[in-house]
C-alpha positions in Angstrom: -15.7 -99.0 124.4 -12.5 -99.0 122.4 -11.2 -102.3 120.9 -9.2 -104.3 123.4 -6.4 -105.1 120.9 -6.1 -101.4 120.0 -5.8 -100.4 123.6 -3.2 -103.1 124.3 -1.1 -101.8 121.3 -1.6 -98.2 122.4 -0.4 -98.9 125.9 2.7 -100.6 124.5 3.8 -97.5 122.6 2.6 -94.5 124.6 5.2 -93.0 127.1 4.2 -93.8 130.6 4.2 -90.1 131.7 1.6 -89.3 129.0 -0.5 -92.5 129.2 -3.2 -91.4 131.7 -3.9 -88.1 129.8 -3.8 -89.8 126.5 -6.3 -92.5 127.5 -8.6 -89.9 129.0 -8.5 -88.0 125.7 -10.6 -90.7 124.0 -13.5 -89.8 126.3 -13.0 -86.1 126.1 -15.0 -83.7 124.0 -12.1 -81.3 123.3 -12.3 -77.7 122.3 -13.0 -77.0 118.6 -10.0 -75.6 116.7 -10.3 -73.3 113.6 -8.2 -70.9 111.5 -9.0 -67.4 110.3 -8.2 -67.4 106.6 -5.5 -64.9 105.6 -6.5 -65.3 101.9 -9.8 -63.6 102.7 -9.1 -61.1 105.5 -6.1 -58.9 106.4 -6.5 -58.9 110.1 -8.2 -61.3 112.6 -9.9 -58.8 114.8 -13.1 -58.2 112.7 -13.7 -61.9 112.4 -13.1 -62.4 116.2 -15.6 -59.6 116.8 -18.2 -61.2 114.5 -17.8 -64.6 116.3 -18.0 -62.9 119.7 -21.3 -61.4 118.6 -22.6 -65.0 118.2 -21.5 -65.9 121.7 -18.4 -67.8 120.5 -15.5 -67.6 123.0 -12.2 -67.7 121.0 -8.8 -68.4 122.6 -5.6 -68.0 120.5 -3.3 -71.0 120.1 0.2 -69.7 121.0 2.4 -72.1 119.0 0.4 -71.7 115.8 0.2 -67.9 116.2 4.0 -67.9 116.6 4.2 -69.6 113.2 2.0 -66.9 111.6 -1.2 -69.0 111.5 -4.3 -67.4 113.0 -5.5 -70.4 115.0 -8.0 -70.4 117.8 -10.2 -72.7 119.8 -13.7 -72.4 121.2 -15.6 -74.7 123.6 -17.0 -77.9 122.2 -20.6 -76.8 123.0 -20.2 -73.9 120.6 -19.2 -76.1 117.6 -22.6 -76.0 116.0 -22.8 -72.2 116.2 -19.3 -72.0 114.7 -20.0 -74.5 111.9 -23.1 -72.7 110.7 -21.8 -69.2 111.1 -21.5 -66.8 108.2 -17.7 -66.8 108.6 -17.6 -70.5 108.0 -20.0 -70.4 105.0 -18.1 -67.7 103.2 -14.6 -69.0 104.0 -13.2 -66.5 106.4 -12.7 -69.3 108.9 -11.9 -73.0 108.4 -12.5 -75.6 111.2 -9.5 -77.9 111.4 -7.9 -79.9 114.3 -4.7 -78.5 115.8 -2.7 -81.6 115.0 -3.7 -81.3 111.3 -2.3 -77.8 111.2 1.1 -79.0 112.3 2.1 -80.7 109.0 1.8 -77.6 106.7 3.5 -75.4 109.3 6.4 -77.8 109.5 6.6 -78.4 105.8 7.0 -74.6 105.5 6.3 -74.0 101.7 7.7 -70.9 100.1 5.7 -68.6 97.7 7.9 -69.4 94.6 7.7 -73.2 95.0 5.7 -76.0 93.3 4.1 -78.1 96.0 2.4 -81.5 95.7 -0.4 -82.5 98.0 -0.7 -86.2 97.3 -3.9 -87.2 99.2 -5.5 -83.8 99.5 -9.2 -84.1 100.3 -11.0 -82.6 102.1 -8.4 -79.8 101.6 -7.6 -78.4 105.0 -3.9 -78.8 104.6 -4.0 -77.7 101.0 -5.7 -74.5 102.0 -3.2 -73.8 104.7 -0.3 -74.5 102.3 -1.9 -71.9 99.9 -2.4 -69.5 102.7 1.3 -69.8 103.8 2.3 -69.3 100.1 0.1 -66.2 99.8 -1.6 -67.9 96.8 1.7 -67.6 94.9 3.7 -70.4 93.3 1.6 -73.5 92.5 0.1 -76.5 94.3 -1.0 -79.7 92.6 -3.6 -81.4 94.8 -4.3 -85.0 94.0 -7.3 -87.1 95.3 -8.4 -90.5 93.9 -12.0 -90.7 95.3 -14.6 -88.8 93.2 -16.9 -87.7 96.0 -13.9 -86.5 98.1 -12.3 -84.8 95.0 -15.4 -82.7 94.5 -15.5 -81.8 98.2 -11.9 -80.7 97.9 -12.6 -78.5 94.9 -15.6 -76.9 96.7 -13.5 -76.2 99.8 -10.7 -74.6 97.8 -13.1 -72.4 96.0 -14.9 -71.3 99.1 -11.6 -70.4 100.9 -10.3 -68.3 98.0 -7.5 -70.6 96.9 -6.3 -69.6 93.4 -2.8 -71.2 93.1 -4.0 -74.8 93.1 -4.8 -77.3 90.3 -6.7 -80.4 91.3 -6.4 -83.9 89.9 -8.7 -86.9 90.2 -5.9 -89.4 90.2 -4.4 -92.2 92.3 -1.4 -90.8 94.1 0.5 -94.1 93.7 1.2 -93.3 90.0 2.3 -89.6 90.4 5.9 -90.4 91.2 6.4 -92.2 87.9 4.4 -89.6 85.9 6.2 -86.6 87.4 9.6 -87.7 88.7 12.0 -85.2 90.5 9.4 -82.4 89.9 8.2 -80.9 93.2 10.0 -78.6 95.7 7.8 -79.9 98.6 5.4 -82.8 98.9 2.6 -83.2 101.5 1.5 -86.8 102.1 -1.2 -87.0 104.8 -1.6 -90.7 104.1 -5.0 -92.4 104.2 -4.9 -94.4 107.5 -6.9 -96.3 110.1 -7.7 -93.0 111.8 -7.0 -94.3 115.3 -6.6 -90.8 116.7 -10.3 -90.1 116.0 -11.6 -92.9 118.2 -14.0 -91.8 120.9 -15.5 -93.9 123.7 -18.8 -92.1 123.3 -19.1 -92.8 119.6 -18.9 -96.5 118.8 -19.0 -95.8 115.0 -15.6 -94.0 115.3 -13.8 -97.3 115.8 -16.1 -100.0 114.5 -14.1 -100.2 111.3 -10.8 -101.0 113.1 -9.0 -104.3 113.1 -5.3 -105.4 112.7 -6.3 -106.4 109.2 -7.4 -102.8 108.5 -4.1 -101.5 109.8 -2.3 -103.9 107.4 -4.4 -102.9 104.5 -3.6 -99.2 105.1 0.1 -99.9 105.5 0.2 -101.7 102.1 -1.2 -98.6 100.4 1.0 -96.2 102.4 4.2 -98.0 101.3 3.3 -97.4 97.7 2.2 -93.8 98.3 5.4 -92.8 100.2 7.6 -94.2 97.4 5.5 -92.3 94.8 5.8 -89.1 96.9 9.6 -89.4 97.3 10.0 -90.2 93.6 8.0 -87.0 92.7 10.2 -84.9 94.9 13.1 -82.9 93.5 16.6 -83.6 94.7 17.0 -81.1 97.6 13.3 -81.1 98.2 11.3 -81.9 101.4 8.5 -84.4 102.0 6.1 -84.4 104.9 4.7 -87.8 105.7 2.0 -87.8 108.3 -1.0 -89.9 109.6 -3.6 -89.7 112.3 -2.8 -93.2 113.4 -0.8 -94.6 116.3 0.0 -97.9 114.6 3.7 -98.4 114.0 2.9 -100.3 110.8 1.4 -97.0 109.4 4.1 -94.7 110.8 7.7 -95.7 111.6 7.5 -98.9 109.5 6.5 -96.9 106.5 9.5 -94.5 106.9 11.7 -97.6 107.5 10.4 -99.1 104.2 11.3 -95.9 102.3 14.8 -95.9 103.8 15.3 -99.5 102.6 13.8 -98.9 99.1 15.3 -95.6 98.1 18.7 -93.9 98.2 19.2 -90.3 99.3 16.6 -90.4 102.0 17.4 -88.4 105.2 15.2 -87.4 108.1 15.1 -83.6 108.9 14.6 -82.1 112.4 11.1 -81.1 113.4 11.5 -77.7 115.1 8.5 -77.6 117.4 8.4 -77.6 121.2 5.2 -79.2 122.5 5.0 -81.2 125.8 3.1 -84.0 124.1 5.6 -84.4 121.2 7.9 -87.4 121.5 10.4 -89.2 119.2 9.3 -92.0 117.0 9.8 -95.6 117.9 13.2 -97.3 117.4 11.8 -100.8 117.5 8.5 -102.6 117.2 7.7 -106.1 118.5 11.3 -106.8 119.3 12.6 -105.8 115.8 14.8 -102.8 115.5 13.9 -100.1 113.0 16.3 -97.7 111.1 17.9 -95.3 113.6 16.5 -92.4 111.6 13.0 -93.3 112.7 13.9 -91.7 116.1 14.0 -88.4 114.2 10.3 -88.6 113.4 7.7 -87.4 115.9 4.6 -88.7 117.6 2.0 -86.2 118.9 0.3 -88.0 121.8 -3.3 -87.0 122.4 -4.4 -84.5 125.1 -7.6 -82.8 125.9 -6.8 -80.2 123.2 -5.0 -82.2 120.5 -5.6 -85.4 118.6 -2.8 -87.8 118.1 -0.6 -87.5 115.0 2.6 -88.8 113.4 5.0 -86.6 111.6 8.1 -87.4 109.5 10.0 -84.6 107.6 12.1 -86.2 104.9 14.8 -84.7 102.7 16.0 -86.0 99.3 19.7 -85.7 98.7 
């Protein structure tokens, strides 16, 4: 059972035409998504044939493929076979939710750029950024928690990432240490992880409370200021979370707009039926009009919920 207060808040914010499917998604065991790693293989067909030989039924994800990402799904009951496959152990595939793939695709790094990943572990987005850059340019991947940092390093090594330097450091200080330095910044902020709640897994939501949301928001406010300060003028910042809480999403963008000059929201060029504008108000209080330019990915049987804000620095 999901927390009653969480459900009440969720129903207040979810568009009515998406609500039934979104609520049903919390009970669903959705398909498993993964990427074939272009840093290790030059074509997807041999990997797909290898997985088919294990009985894994792979279906391409059209919107990701259109962006040049070799993304596929397979049935949930084949997760264990996929997870323990040779392809996963040697890094020719990486298991990653579809929603999590959106942020690097929309940030669109270029091979010659210097990119900052400010809360990088376990490394799925960092790996996709490196893949999109063809292992060129450079990525600085920052993670403050030691165990997660070492997992990040192991994942990058297994996946063949060579353009990334890792740092065991608190992301909240990076903006003051490296001001106006990075062409693009990825901030997948630590959050209350509301999109990962499952009715069949009580542990998925036992940590949740309004106090937890407030605690996350306090950290996110400092992180987004640090991320923006580290960004070059003319650069692009992707702020995202896997939470539905306005306090962790639109209110964080609203905070940045109030605290820094030169902030502008950029259009998010992606056409998905479960993608909707960010909120313009919360609990009767209006937010900056620019918050409507952000996007909420509402959960479906295929995709987890997600929040995305693409931010430019004048």
